[in-house]
N, C-alpha and C positions, 0 to 999 in steps of 0.2 A: 504494500500500500504506500504510494508516494506520500511523503510527509506533509508537503504544503499544497498539493493539488487535490486531495480527497475532500470533496465538499461536505460529506457527512461528518468526518472527523478531521479537522484542519490542524496541521502542525503548528500554526500560529496560536491556536487556542491552547495546545499542549505547552508551548513555550511560555505563554502568559501564565498558565497555571503553575508551571515549575518556578517561575520568577516570584509569584505570589507566595508559594510555600517557602521558598528560600528566604525571602524577606522576613517572614514571620520567624523562621528558624534563626536567622542572624540577629534577631532582636532578643534572643535567649528564651524563646517560647516554643512550645510544641505547637505546630500549625493547627489552626482551627479545624473543626469537623467539616465546615463548608469548604475550606481550601483543599483539604485532603480529598473530599468527595469530588470536587471539581477536577482535581488532578486525575483521579481514577477514571472519571468519565471522559477525559480528553485524550487518554492514551489510546492509540489505534487498536482496532479489534485484533484479537478476541478478548483482550483484557478489559476493555471498556464495557463489554457486554456482561462481565462478571461483577461489575461495580454494584454495590447494594443501593437500593432506593434511598436509604437513610443511613447515615453514619453517626454514631455517638460514642466517643471515647469517654468512659466514666471519669468523673472528676478525680477520684483517688489515683487512678492510673495516669491521668494527665499530670497531676501534681508530682507523682513519682518520676515520670519521664522527664519532666522539667528539672527536677532536683538532681537526677542522676546523669542526664545526657545534655539537655539543652543549655542550662545555665553554665555548667562547667566548660562546655565547648565555647560558648559565647565569651566567657571570661578569659579563657586561654587565647582565643583569637584576638580579642580586644587588647589584652596585655602585650601580645606580640605585634600589635599595630597592623594586623592584617584586615580587620573588619572594614575600615574605610575603603580599602582596595577592592574587597569583595562586593561591597555595596555599589561602588562605582562600576564594577563589572556587570552587576545586575541592571544598573541604569542603562548601560550600553546595550546589553542583551534585550532590554525592553523595547529598543528601537527597531530590532530586526523584523518583527511582524508587520511593521508599518511600511517596510520597503517593498 
């Protein structure tokens, strides 16, 4: 399936969804249920057909993932000075679907 020419599932939507999830992750948070569901639905078939109609990560699990994975990763990247570079890369990547 061509990534950018498939009208049913467009690669531009996939790229936008990836950027949205990445932005939330780089802010030290587990991406929202809506962002994850949007990403799953934008992946080319057959994976998008397996996406649930509704996604809900329980709050205790979300809190644990944030404490164990998201915040330490964000803090490490931030202390290393990499976070601004990654966010600028996301800004540049966000322009690709508009081309």
